[in-house]
Backbone as JSON Lines, residues from 0, in Angstrom:
{"i":0,"aa":"X","n":[69.37,-102.23,12.78],"ca":[68.66,-103.23,11.97],"c":[68.07,-102.6,10.71]}
{"i":1,"aa":"X","n":[68.05,-103.38,9.62],"ca":[67.45,-102.89,8.37],"c":[65.96,-103.11,8.39]}
{"i":2,"aa":"X","n":[65.35,-103.28,7.22],"ca":[63.91,-103.45,7.15],"c":[63.53,-104.89,7.38]}
{"i":3,"aa":"X","n":[62.66,-105.12,8.38],"ca":[62.07,-106.45,8.52],"c":[60.57,-106.23,8.54]}
{"i":4,"aa":"X","n":[59.83,-107.29,8.22],"ca":[58.38,-107.18,8.29],"c":[57.99,-107.22,9.76]}
{"i":5,"aa":"X","n":[57.58,-106.07,10.31],"ca":[57.25,-106.0,11.72],"c":[55.74,-106.17,11.84]}
{"i":6,"aa":"X","n":[55.31,-107.22,12.55],"ca":[53.87,-107.45,12.66],"c":[53.26,-106.49,13.69]}
{"i":7,"aa":"X","n":[52.03,-106.04,13.42],"ca":[51.44,-105.02,14.3],"c":[51.08,-105.59,15.68]}
{"i":8,"aa":"X","n":[50.97,-104.7,16.68],"ca":[50.53,-105.13,18.0],"c":[49.15,-105.78,17.91]}
{"i":9,"aa":"X","n":[48.85,-106.68,18.85],"ca":[47.53,-107.32,18.83],"c":[46.78,-107.06,20.13]}
{"i":10,"aa":"X","n":[45.48,-107.44,20.12],"ca":[44.6,-107.23,21.29],"c":[44.65,-105.78,21.78]}
{"i":11,"aa":"X","n":[44.58,-104.84,20.85],"ca":[44.65,-103.42,21.25],"c":[43.31,-103.03,21.88]}
{"i":12,"aa":"X","n":[43.34,-102.65,23.15],"ca":[42.1,-102.41,23.9],"c":[42.2,-101.12,24.68]}
{"i":13,"aa":"X","n":[41.17,-100.3,24.55],"ca":[41.08,-99.09,25.36],"c":[40.2,-99.44,26.54]}
{"i":14,"aa":"X","n":[40.74,-99.39,27.74],"ca":[39.88,-99.72,28.86],"c":[39.9,-98.64,29.92]}
{"i":15,"aa":"X","n":[38.8,-98.64,30.65],"ca":[38.64,-97.63,31.67],"c":[38.68,-98.38,32.99]}
{"i":16,"aa":"X","n":[39.7,-98.09,33.79],"ca":[39.86,-98.87,35.01],"c":[40.41,-97.99,36.12]}
{"i":17,"aa":"X","n":[39.87,-98.15,37.32],"ca":[40.38,-97.41,38.49],"c":[40.51,-95.92,38.21]}
{"i":18,"aa":"X","n":[39.47,-95.31,37.67],"ca":[39.42,-93.87,37.39],"c":[40.3,-93.45,36.22]}
{"i":19,"aa":"X","n":[40.88,-94.39,35.49],"ca":[41.81,-94.01,34.42],"c":[41.4,-94.62,33.09]}
{"i":20,"aa":"X","n":[41.84,-93.98,31.99],"ca":[41.6,-94.46,30.64],"c":[42.94,-95.0,30.13]}
{"i":21,"aa":"X","n":[42.99,-96.3,29.87],"ca":[44.28,-96.96,29.61],"c":[44.22,-97.76,28.31]}
{"i":22,"aa":"X","n":[45.24,-97.61,27.48],"ca":[45.35,-98.43,26.28],"c":[46.32,-99.58,26.58]}
{"i":23,"aa":"X","n":[45.9,-100.8,26.26],"ca":[46.79,-101.95,26.44],"c":[46.87,-102.72,25.13]}
{"i":24,"aa":"X","n":[47.95,-103.46,24.95],"ca":[48.12,-104.27,23.75],"c":[49.12,-105.38,24.04]}
{"i":25,"aa":"X","n":[49.23,-106.31,23.12],"ca":[50.22,-107.37,23.24],"c":[51.17,-107.24,22.05]}
{"i":26,"aa":"X","n":[52.43,-107.68,22.2],"ca":[53.37,-107.6,21.08],"c":[52.87,-108.44,19.9]}
{"i":27,"aa":"X","n":[53.17,-107.96,18.68],"ca":[52.84,-108.75,17.5],"c":[53.64,-110.05,17.49]}
{"i":28,"aa":"X","n":[53.16,-111.01,16.71],"ca":[53.87,-112.3,16.65],"c":[55.31,-112.13,16.22]}
{"i":29,"aa":"X","n":[56.19,-112.86,16.87],"ca":[57.6,-112.85,16.48],"c":[58.26,-111.49,16.62]}
{"i":30,"aa":"X","n":[57.79,-110.67,17.58],"ca":[58.4,-109.35,17.77],"c":[59.85,-109.52,18.22]}
{"i":31,"aa":"X","n":[60.78,-108.78,17.59],"ca":[62.19,-108.88,18.01],"c":[62.38,-108.26,19.39]}
{"i":32,"aa":"X","n":[63.43,-108.65,20.12],"ca":[63.71,-107.99,21.4],"c":[64.04,-106.52,21.13]}
{"i":33,"aa":"X","n":[63.66,-105.65,22.05],"ca":[64.0,-104.23,21.88],"c":[63.0,-103.46,21.03]}
{"i":34,"aa":"X","n":[61.85,-104.07,20.7],"ca":[60.84,-103.33,19.93],"c":[60.19,-102.3,20.86]}
{"i":35,"aa":"X","n":[59.83,-101.14,20.31],"ca":[59.14,-100.13,21.13],"c":[57.81,-99.76,20.44]}
{"i":36,"aa":"X","n":[56.99,-98.99,21.17],"ca":[55.64,-98.68,20.69],"c":[55.36,-97.19,20.8]}
{"i":37,"aa":"X","n":[54.54,-96.71,19.87],"ca":[54.12,-95.31,19.88],"c":[52.6,-95.26,19.8]}
{"i":38,"aa":"X","n":[52.01,-94.4,20.62],"ca":[50.55,-94.3,20.72],"c":[50.08,-92.91,20.31]}
{"i":39,"aa":"X","n":[48.93,-92.86,19.63],"ca":[48.24,-91.58,19.38],"c":[46.76,-91.78,19.65]}
{"i":40,"aa":"X","n":[46.03,-90.67,19.76],"ca":[44.57,-90.84,19.95],"c":[43.83,-89.78,19.14]}
{"i":41,"aa":"X","n":[42.56,-90.06,18.84],"ca":[41.7,-89.07,18.18],"c":[40.37,-89.03,18.92]}
{"i":42,"aa":"X","n":[39.71,-87.88,18.88],"ca":[38.4,-87.8,19.54],"c":[37.32,-87.61,18.47]}
{"i":43,"aa":"X","n":[36.1,-88.0,18.85],"ca":[35.02,-88.02,17.87],"c":[34.66,-86.63,17.37]}
{"i":44,"aa":"X","n":[35.01,-85.61,18.12],"ca":[34.69,-84.27,17.61],"c":[35.77,-83.74,16.65]}
{"i":45,"aa":"X","n":[36.9,-84.48,16.53],"ca":[37.94,-84.06,15.56],"c":[38.53,-85.32,14.92]}
{"i":46,"aa":"X","n":[37.71,-85.98,14.12],"ca":[38.17,-87.24,13.52],"c":[39.31,-86.99,12.55]}
{"i":47,"aa":"X","n":[40.18,-87.99,12.41],"ca":[41.36,-87.92,11.54],"c":[42.4,-86.91,12.0]}
{"i":48,"aa":"X","n":[42.22,-86.4,13.2],"ca":[43.28,-85.56,13.78],"c":[43.88,-86.39,14.91]}
{"i":49,"aa":"X","n":[44.94,-87.13,14.59],"ca":[45.53,-88.03,15.59],"c":[46.51,-87.24,16.46]}
{"i":50,"aa":"X","n":[46.22,-87.18,17.74],"ca":[47.03,-86.39,18.67],"c":[48.17,-87.23,19.21]}
{"i":51,"aa":"X","n":[49.34,-86.61,19.34],"ca":[50.49,-87.32,19.91],"c":[50.32,-87.46,21.42]}
{"i":52,"aa":"X","n":[50.91,-88.5,21.96],"ca":[50.91,-88.71,23.42],"c":[52.39,-88.76,23.82]}
{"i":53,"aa":"X","n":[52.95,-87.61,24.23],"ca":[54.41,-87.51,24.4],"c":[55.0,-88.6,25.3]}
{"i":54,"aa":"X","n":[54.3,-88.98,26.37],"ca":[54.91,-89.96,27.28],"c":[54.71,-91.4,26.79]}
{"i":55,"aa":"X","n":[54.07,-91.58,25.64],"ca":[53.91,-92.93,25.07],"c":[54.49,-92.98,23.66]}
{"i":56,"aa":"X","n":[55.69,-92.41,23.52],"ca":[56.39,-92.44,22.23],"c":[57.63,-93.31,22.39]}
{"i":57,"aa":"X","n":[57.77,-94.33,21.55],"ca":[58.92,-95.24,21.62],"c":[59.1,-95.83,23.02]}
{"i":58,"aa":"X","n":[58.02,-96.37,23.56],"ca":[58.1,-96.95,24.91],"c":[58.24,-98.47,24.8]}
{"i":59,"aa":"X","n":[58.97,-99.12,25.74],"ca":[59.12,-100.57,25.7],"c":[57.91,-101.3,26.26]}
{"i":60,"aa":"X","n":[57.11,-100.61,27.09],"ca":[55.99,-101.31,27.75],"c":[54.77,-101.4,26.82]}
{"i":61,"aa":"X","n":[53.79,-102.23,27.22],"ca":[52.62,-102.45,26.37],"c":[51.36,-101.88,27.02]}
{"i":62,"aa":"X","n":[51.52,-100.7,27.64],"ca":[50.39,-100.03,28.28],"c":[50.65,-98.54,28.22]}
{"i":63,"aa":"X","n":[49.58,-97.76,28.06],"ca":[49.72,-96.3,28.01],"c":[48.52,-95.69,28.71]}
{"i":64,"aa":"X","n":[48.77,-94.86,29.72],"ca":[47.69,-94.19,30.45],"c":[47.39,-92.86,29.74]}
{"i":65,"aa":"X","n":[46.18,-92.77,29.18],"ca":[45.82,-91.59,28.37],"c":[45.03,-90.55,29.15]}
{"i":66,"aa":"X","n":[44.65,-90.86,30.39],"ca":[43.66,-90.03,31.08],"c":[43.96,-88.54,30.97]}
{"i":67,"aa":"X","n":[45.16,-88.15,31.37],"ca":[45.45,-86.72,31.48],"c":[45.87,-86.1,30.14]}
{"i":68,"aa":"X","n":[45.88,-86.91,29.08],"ca":[46.12,-86.33,27.75],"c":[44.82,-85.94,27.06]}
{"i":69,"aa":"X","n":[43.7,-86.45,27.55],"ca":[42.42,-86.19,26.89],"c":[42.03,-84.74,27.08]}
{"i":70,"aa":"X","n":[41.6,-84.1,25.98],"ca":[41.25,-82.69,26.11],"c":[39.8,-82.54,26.57]}
{"i":71,"aa":"X","n":[39.0,-83.6,26.45],"ca":[37.59,-83.49,26.8],"c":[37.1,-84.84,27.33]}
{"i":72,"aa":"X","n":[36.61,-84.85,28.56],"ca":[36.19,-86.12,29.17],"c":[34.8,-86.55,28.72]}
{"i":73,"aa":"X","n":[34.12,-85.7,27.92],"ca":[32.73,-85.99,27.55],"c":[32.6,-86.39,26.09]}
{"i":74,"aa":"X","n":[33.73,-86.6,25.42],"ca":[33.7,-86.97,24.0],"c":[34.37,-88.33,23.85]}
{"i":75,"aa":"X","n":[33.8,-89.17,23.0],"ca":[34.4,-90.49,22.79],"c":[35.76,-90.36,22.11]}
{"i":76,"aa":"X","n":[36.72,-91.17,22.54],"ca":[38.04,-91.17,21.92],"c":[38.41,-92.61,21.58]}
{"i":77,"aa":"X","n":[39.35,-92.73,20.64],"ca":[39.96,-94.04,20.44],"c":[41.45,-93.81,20.27]}
{"i":78,"aa":"X","n":[42.22,-94.87,20.41],"ca":[43.67,-94.72,20.32],"c":[44.2,-95.71,19.3]}
{"i":79,"aa":"X","n":[45.44,-95.5,18.89],"ca":[46.08,-96.45,17.98],"c":[47.53,-96.61,18.41]}
{"i":80,"aa":"X","n":[48.11,-97.75,18.06],"ca":[49.48,-98.02,18.47],"c":[50.21,-98.72,17.33]}
{"i":81,"aa":"X","n":[51.48,-98.44,17.19],"ca":[52.31,-99.15,16.21],"c":[53.61,-99.6,16.88]}
{"i":82,"aa":"X","n":[54.21,-100.63,16.31],"ca":[55.5,-101.12,16.8],"c":[56.61,-100.48,15.97]}
{"i":83,"aa":"X","n":[57.73,-100.2,16.61],"ca":[58.89,-99.6,15.93],"c":[60.13,-100.4,16.32]}
{"i":84,"aa":"X","n":[60.95,-100.74,15.33],"ca":[62.2,-101.45,15.61],"c":[63.21,-101.0,14.58]}
{"i":85,"aa":"X","n":[64.22,-100.26,15.04],"ca":[65.18,-99.71,14.08],"c":[64.44,-98.82,13.09]}
{"i":86,"aa":"X","n":[64.62,-99.1,11.78],"ca":[63.93,-98.3,10.76],"c":[62.59,-98.92,10.37]}
{"i":87,"aa":"X","n":[62.29,-100.1,10.95],"ca":[61.02,-100.76,10.6],"c":[59.89,-100.27,11.49]}
{"i":88,"aa":"X","n":[58.7,-100.14,10.86],"ca":[57.51,-99.78,11.64],"c":[56.38,-100.71,11.21]}
{"i":89,"aa":"X","n":[55.54,-101.09,12.17],"ca":[54.38,-101.91,11.81],"c":[53.24,-100.99,11.4]}
{"i":90,"aa":"X","n":[52.2,-101.53,10.79],"ca":[50.98,-100.71,10.6],"c":[50.39,-100.32,11.96]}
{"i":91,"aa":"X","n":[49.62,-99.22,11.96],"ca":[48.91,-98.81,13.18],"c":[47.75,-99.78,13.43]}
{"i":92,"aa":"X","n":[47.42,-100.02,14.69],"ca":[46.21,-100.78,15.03],"c":[45.37,-99.91,15.95]}
{"i":93,"aa":"X","n":[44.07,-99.79,15.61],"ca":[43.19,-98.9,16.38],"c":[42.4,-99.67,17.43]}
{"i":94,"aa":"X","n":[42.06,-98.95,18.49],"ca":[41.16,-99.52,19.52],"c":[39.73,-99.14,19.16]}
{"i":95,"aa":"X","n":[38.79,-99.59,20.0],"ca":[37.41,-99.15,19.86],"c":[37.28,-97.76,20.49]}
{"i":96,"aa":"X","n":[36.12,-97.1,20.29],"ca":[35.87,-95.79,20.9],"c":[35.38,-95.97,22.34]}
{"i":97,"aa":"X","n":[35.84,-95.08,23.21],"ca":[35.37,-95.08,24.61],"c":[35.24,-93.64,25.04]}
{"i":98,"aa":"X","n":[34.43,-93.44,26.07],"ca":[34.27,-92.08,26.58],"c":[34.44,-92.13,28.09]}
{"i":99,"aa":"X","n":[35.36,-91.34,28.58],"ca":[35.7,-91.38,30.01],"c":[34.45,-91.18,30.87]}
{"i":100,"aa":"X","n":[33.67,-90.17,30.5],"ca":[32.53,-89.75,31.33],"c":[31.56,-90.9,31.58]}
{"i":101,"aa":"X","n":[31.18,-91.62,30.52],"ca":[30.18,-92.67,30.74],"c":[30.79,-94.05,30.92]}
{"i":102,"aa":"X","n":[32.05,-94.25,30.54],"ca":[32.65,-95.58,30.62],"c":[33.57,-95.78,31.82]}
{"i":103,"aa":"X","n":[33.86,-94.69,32.53],"ca":[34.86,-94.79,33.6],"c":[34.46,-95.86,34.63]}
{"i":104,"aa":"X","n":[35.45,-96.67,35.01],"ca":[35.23,-97.68,36.06],"c":[35.93,-97.2,37.32]}
{"i":105,"aa":"X","n":[35.24,-97.37,38.42],"ca":[35.74,-96.79,39.67],"c":[36.41,-97.84,40.54]}
{"i":106,"aa":"X","n":[37.42,-97.42,41.26],"ca":[38.06,-98.27,42.26],"c":[37.48,-97.9,43.62]}
{"i":107,"aa":"X","n":[37.43,-98.86,44.55],"ca":[36.93,-98.51,45.89],"c":[37.84,-97.48,46.55]}
{"i":108,"aa":"X","n":[37.27,-96.6,47.37],"ca":[38.11,-95.63,48.08],"c":[38.87,-96.29,49.23]}
{"i":109,"aa":"X","n":[39.86,-95.58,49.72],"ca":[40.62,-96.03,50.9],"c":[40.08,-95.23,52.08]}
{"i":110,"aa":"X","n":[39.71,-95.92,53.15],"ca":[39.13,-95.23,54.3],"c":[40.19,-94.79,55.3]}
{"i":111,"aa":"X","n":[40.01,-93.59,55.83],"ca":[40.87,-93.09,56.9],"c":[39.99,-92.87,58.12]}
{"i":112,"aa":"X","n":[40.33,-93.51,59.23],"ca":[39.53,-93.38,60.45],"c":[40.33,-92.62,61.49]}
{"i":113,"aa":"X","n":[39.66,-91.67,62.13],"ca":[40.3,-90.91,63.2],"c":[39.4,-91.05,64.43]}
{"i":114,"aa":"X","n":[39.84,-91.88,65.39],"ca":[39.0,-92.2,66.55],"c":[39.3,-91.23,67.69]}
{"i":115,"aa":"X","n":[38.27,-90.49,68.1],"ca":[38.41,-89.57,69.25],"c":[37.57,-90.14,70.4]}
{"i":116,"aa":"X","n":[37.5,-89.39,71.51],"ca":[36.84,-89.99,72.67],"c":[35.4,-90.42,72.39]}
{"i":117,"aa":"X","n":[34.54,-89.49,71.96],"ca":[33.13,-89.87,71.72],"c":[32.73,-89.81,70.25]}
{"i":118,"aa":"X","n":[33.72,-89.63,69.39],"ca":[33.42,-89.47,67.96],"c":[34.42,-90.26,67.14]}
{"i":119,"aa":"X","n":[33.98,-90.6,65.94],"ca":[34.94,-91.14,64.98],"c":[34.76,-90.34,63.7]}
{"i":120,"aa":"X","n":[35.86,-89.88,63.13],"ca":[35.82,-89.1,61.88],"c":[36.3,-90.0,60.75]}
{"i":121,"aa":"X","n":[35.45,-90.15,59.73],"ca":[35.79,-91.05,58.62],"c":[35.91,-90.24,57.34]}
{"i":122,"aa":"X","n":[37.01,-90.42,56.63],"ca":[37.11,-89.79,55.31],"c":[37.57,-90.85,54.31]}
{"i":123,"aa":"X","n":[37.3,-90.56,53.03],"ca":[37.63,-91.53,51.98],"c":[38.58,-90.86,51.0]}
{"i":124,"aa":"X","n":[39.68,-91.52,50.69],"ca":[40.56,-90.96,49.67],"c":[40.52,-91.85,48.44]}
{"i":125,"aa":"X","n":[40.59,-91.22,47.28],"ca":[40.45,-91.94,46.01],"c":[41.77,-91.9,45.26]}
{"i":126,"aa":"X","n":[42.11,-92.98,44.56],"ca":[43.35,-93.0,43.76],"c":[43.14,-92.29,42.42]}
{"i":127,"aa":"X","n":[42.87,-90.98,42.45],"ca":[42.47,-90.27,41.22],"c":[43.67,-89.73,40.45]}
{"i":128,"aa":"X","n":[43.63,-89.82,39.11],"ca":[44.57,-89.03,38.31],"c":[44.3,-87.54,38.58]}
{"i":129,"aa":"X","n":[45.36,-86.73,38.67],"ca":[45.18,-85.31,39.03],"c":[44.22,-84.57,38.11]}
{"i":130,"aa":"X","n":[44.21,-84.94,36.83],"ca":[43.4,-84.17,35.88],"c":[41.9,-84.36,36.08]}
{"i":131,"aa":"X","n":[41.48,-85.37,36.85],"ca":[40.03,-85.55,37.06],"c":[39.63,-85.22,38.49]}
{"i":132,"aa":"X","n":[40.54,-84.58,39.22],"ca":[40.26,-84.17,40.6],"c":[38.96,-83.37,40.69]}
{"i":133,"aa":"X","n":[38.68,-82.54,39.67],"ca":[37.56,-81.6,39.79],"c":[36.21,-82.18,39.43]}
{"i":134,"aa":"X","n":[36.16,-83.4,38.9],"ca":[34.86,-83.99,38.61],"c":[34.17,-84.31,39.94]}
{"i":135,"aa":"X","n":[32.85,-84.47,39.89],"ca":[32.1,-84.58,41.14],"c":[32.05,-86.01,41.66]}
{"i":136,"aa":"X","n":[33.08,-86.41,42.37],"ca":[33.12,-87.75,42.95],"c":[32.44,-87.74,44.31]}
{"i":137,"aa":"X","n":[31.73,-88.82,44.61],"ca":[31.1,-88.95,45.93],"c":[31.39,-90.33,46.5]}
{"i":138,"aa":"X","n":[30.96,-90.53,47.74],"ca":[31.08,-91.88,48.29],"c":[29.93,-92.18,49.24]}
{"i":139,"aa":"X","n":[29.63,-93.48,49.38],"ca":[28.69,-94.0,50.36],"c":[29.5,-94.73,51.42]}
{"i":140,"aa":"X","n":[29.04,-94.62,52.66],"ca":[29.73,-95.29,53.76],"c":[28.75,-96.21,54.5]}
{"i":141,"aa":"X","n":[29.18,-97.4,54.82],"ca":[28.38,-98.31,55.65],"c":[29.09,-98.53,56.99]}
{"i":142,"aa":"X","n":[28.27,-98.61,58.05],"ca":[28.79,-98.89,59.39],"c":[27.95,-100.01,59.99]}
{"i":143,"aa":"X","n":[28.59,-101.01,60.57],"ca":[27.83,-102.11,61.19],"c":[28.66,-102.73,62.31]}
{"i":144,"aa":"X","n":[27.95,-103.39,63.21],"ca":[28.65,-104.11,64.28],"c":[29.13,-105.43,63.69]}
{"i":145,"aa":"X","n":[30.38,-105.79,63.97],"ca":[30.96,-107.01,63.4],"c":[30.04,-108.19,63.69]}
{"i":146,"aa":"X","n":[29.76,-108.99,62.67],"ca":[28.9,-110.16,62.85],"c":[27.43,-109.88,62.63]}
{"i":147,"aa":"X","n":[27.05,-108.59,62.53],"ca":[25.64,-108.25,62.32],"c":[25.4,-107.93,60.84]}
{"i":148,"aa":"X","n":[24.17,-108.16,60.37],"ca":[23.84,-107.85,58.97],"c":[23.26,-106.44,58.86]}
{"i":149,"aa":"X","n":[23.03,-105.83,60.02],"ca":[22.28,-104.58,60.05],"c":[23.23,-103.4,59.82]}
{"i":150,"aa":"X","n":[23.18,-102.81,58.61],"ca":[24.14,-101.75,58.27],"c":[23.5,-100.38,58.35]}
{"i":151,"aa":"X","n":[24.22,-99.46,58.96],"ca":[23.78,-98.05,58.93],"c":[24.46,-97.41,57.73]}
{"i":152,"aa":"X","n":[23.66,-96.74,56.9],"ca":[24.19,-96.21,55.63],"c":[24.31,-94.69,55.69]}
{"i":153,"aa":"X","n":[25.44,-94.19,55.25],"ca":[25.64,-92.73,55.1],"c":[25.89,-92.53,53.61]}
{"i":154,"aa":"X","n":[24.97,-91.84,52.92],"ca":[25.03,-91.86,51.45],"c":[25.29,-90.5,50.83]}
{"i":155,"aa":"X","n":[26.02,-90.51,49.7],"ca":[26.15,-89.31,48.87],"c":[27.04,-88.22,49.43]}
{"i":156,"aa":"X","n":[28.11,-88.61,50.13],"ca":[29.06,-87.61,50.62],"c":[30.04,-87.23,49.52]}
{"i":157,"aa":"X","n":[30.39,-85.95,49.44],"ca":[31.39,-85.54,48.46],"c":[32.76,-86.05,48.89]}
{"i":158,"aa":"X","n":[33.62,-86.25,47.89],"ca":[34.9,-86.91,48.12],"c":[35.7,-86.29,49.27]}
{"i":159,"aa":"X","n":[35.69,-84.96,49.38],"ca":[36.52,-84.32,50.41],"c":[35.81,-84.25,51.76]}
{"i":160,"aa":"X","n":[34.54,-84.67,51.82],"ca":[33.79,-84.58,53.08],"c":[34.26,-85.62,54.09]}
{"i":161,"aa":"X","n":[34.18,-85.23,55.37],"ca":[34.42,-86.17,56.46],"c":[33.08,-86.5,57.11]}
{"i":162,"aa":"X","n":[32.85,-87.76,57.39],"ca":[31.62,-88.16,58.09],"c":[31.99,-88.29,59.57]}
{"i":163,"aa":"X","n":[31.25,-87.57,60.42],"ca":[31.52,-87.63,61.86],"c":[30.41,-88.44,62.52]}
{"i":164,"aa":"X","n":[30.78,-89.45,63.29],"ca":[29.81,-90.37,63.88],"c":[29.98,-90.33,65.4]}
{"i":165,"aa":"X","n":[28.89,-90.11,66.1],"ca":[28.91,-90.11,67.56],"c":[28.94,-91.57,68.04]}
{"i":166,"aa":"X","n":[29.97,-91.9,68.81],"ca":[30.16,-93.31,69.19],"c":[29.78,-93.59,70.64]}
{"i":167,"aa":"X","n":[29.17,-92.59,71.32],"ca":[28.88,-92.78,72.75],"c":[28.08,-94.06,73.0]}
{"i":168,"aa":"X","n":[27.12,-94.35,72.12],"ca":[26.22,-95.49,72.36],"c":[26.76,-96.8,71.75]}
{"i":169,"aa":"X","n":[27.92,-96.73,71.09],"ca":[28.42,-97.94,70.42],"c":[29.42,-98.67,71.32]}
{"i":170,"aa":"X","n":[29.19,-99.95,71.54],"ca":[30.13,-100.75,72.33],"c":[30.49,-101.99,71.54]}
{"i":171,"aa":"X","n":[31.77,-102.23,71.39],"ca":[32.17,-103.46,70.7],"c":[32.95,-103.19,69.43]}
{"i":172,"aa":"X","n":[32.95,-104.18,68.54],"ca":[33.76,-104.11,67.32],"c":[32.88,-103.63,66.17]}
{"i":173,"aa":"X","n":[33.22,-102.46,65.6],"ca":[32.42,-101.89,64.52],"c":[33.24,-101.79,63.24]}
{"i":174,"aa":"X","n":[32.57,-102.02,62.11],"ca":[33.27,-102.06,60.83],"c":[32.75,-101.0,59.88]}
{"i":175,"aa":"X","n":[33.66,-100.5,59.04],"ca":[33.34,-99.47,58.06],"c":[33.75,-99.95,56.68]}
{"i":176,"aa":"X","n":[32.95,-99.57,55.69],"ca":[33.3,-99.9,54.31],"c":[32.68,-98.81,53.43]}
{"i":177,"aa":"X","n":[33.32,-98.49,52.3],"ca":[32.79,-97.41,51.46],"c":[32.91,-97.76,49.98]}
{"i":178,"aa":"X","n":[32.12,-97.09,49.17],"ca":[32.26,-97.24,47.71],"c":[32.26,-95.86,47.07]}
{"i":179,"aa":"X","n":[32.93,-95.75,45.94],"ca":[32.98,-94.5,45.19],"c":[31.75,-94.41,44.28]}
{"i":180,"aa":"X","n":[31.27,-93.19,44.07],"ca":[30.11,-92.95,43.2],"c":[30.45,-91.9,42.16]}
{"i":181,"aa":"X","n":[29.8,-92.0,41.02],"ca":[29.98,-90.98,39.98],"c":[28.7,-90.87,39.2]}
{"i":182,"aa":"X","n":[28.18,-89.65,39.1],"ca":[26.97,-89.42,38.32],"c":[27.36,-89.16,36.89]}
{"i":183,"aa":"X","n":[27.2,-90.17,36.02],"ca":[27.38,-89.84,34.6],"c":[26.01,-89.99,33.97]}
{"i":184,"aa":"X","n":[25.91,-90.66,32.83],"ca":[24.6,-90.82,32.2],"c":[23.72,-91.65,33.13]}
{"i":185,"aa":"X","n":[24.35,-92.61,33.8],"ca":[23.65,-93.28,34.89],"c":[24.56,-93.19,36.1]}
{"i":186,"aa":"X","n":[24.04,-93.58,37.26],"ca":[24.87,-93.55,38.46],"c":[25.81,-94.75,38.44]}
{"i":187,"aa":"X","n":[27.1,-94.5,38.55],"ca":[28.07,-95.61,38.57],"c":[28.65,-95.7,39.97]}
{"i":188,"aa":"X","n":[29.01,-96.91,40.37],"ca":[29.7,-97.01,41.65],"c":[30.71,-98.15,41.62]}
{"i":189,"aa":"X","n":[31.68,-98.05,42.52],"ca":[32.71,-99.08,42.63],"c":[32.17,-100.2,43.53]}
{"i":190,"aa":"X","n":[32.97,-101.24,43.68],"ca":[32.71,-102.22,44.73],"c":[32.92,-101.54,46.07]}
{"i":191,"aa":"X","n":[32.39,-102.13,47.14],"ca":[32.69,-101.61,48.48],"c":[34.12,-101.99,48.85]}
{"i":192,"aa":"X","n":[34.76,-101.11,49.62],"ca":[36.15,-101.38,50.03],"c":[36.17,-102.5,51.07]}
{"i":193,"aa":"X","n":[37.34,-103.08,51.27],"ca":[37.51,-104.08,52.34],"c":[37.15,-103.43,53.67]}
{"i":194,"aa":"X","n":[36.41,-104.12,54.53],"ca":[36.02,-103.49,55.81],"c":[37.23,-103.15,56.68]}
{"i":195,"aa":"X","n":[37.12,-102.02,57.38],"ca":[38.1,-101.64,58.4],"c":[37.34,-101.65,59.72]}
{"i":196,"aa":"X","n":[37.82,-102.4,60.71],"ca":[37.06,-102.55,61.97],"c":[37.83,-101.95,63.14]}
{"i":197,"aa":"X","n":[37.09,-101.35,64.07],"ca":[37.71,-100.77,65.27],"c":[36.91,-101.17,66.5]}
{"i":198,"aa":"X","n":[37.6,-101.28,67.61],"ca":[36.98,-101.6,68.89],"c":[36.59,-100.28,69.54]}
{"i":199,"aa":"X","n":[35.3,-100.09,69.83],"ca":[34.85,-98.83,70.4],"c":[34.44,-98.99,71.87]}
{"i":200,"aa":"X","n":[34.77,-97.96,72.68],"ca":[34.4,-97.91,74.09],"c":[34.69,-99.23,74.8]}
{"i":201,"aa":"X","n":[35.87,-99.74,74.55],"ca":[36.25,-101.02,75.12],"c":[36.72,-100.78,76.55]}
{"i":202,"aa":"X","n":[36.09,-101.46,77.5],"ca":[36.5,-101.28,78.9],"c":[37.51,-102.35,79.27]}
{"i":203,"aa":"X","n":[38.58,-101.92,79.92],"ca":[39.54,-102.89,80.39],"c":[40.74,-102.98,79.5]}
């Protein structure tokens, strides 16, 4: 294709979701089929130095996960995207500035239960991008008897920790739920996970 007026992507948004920093956009009006997109980002400590994002060059999709491209999780960044079609390119469109450390949104952890004779071992796994494995993630765990409002709380466990609960005195259906925590400028937490319930010391 020769030169056509390619309209820029719209609704360019940098969002922080489920432990990740993601740029999303919508195709510009009247975008031809087969248009692709290229993304770059800059950080506030090096303005006007737009860094390439190798896995988001000439991509057909309208989303780019930037998490593991960021060189610093404590500095605000913004991204920009342009449309490319043949030899035509649209103008770049920039997102707003965001900072992973204070803006990150957490997803609830997934609970793993290991039921032994008199104990139950509970651990929480998080859907983390590998590059943020080392940040200090924690979780809170709630335990309650199904149908009761009275929750026993286990708070501030590190992500790799297992909570061991003595179940000798528990009879009946017990439920577990957890939320992810992150200490940034303020304490952030996810929603609680869907409850997982187990029948304990069931006779018969």
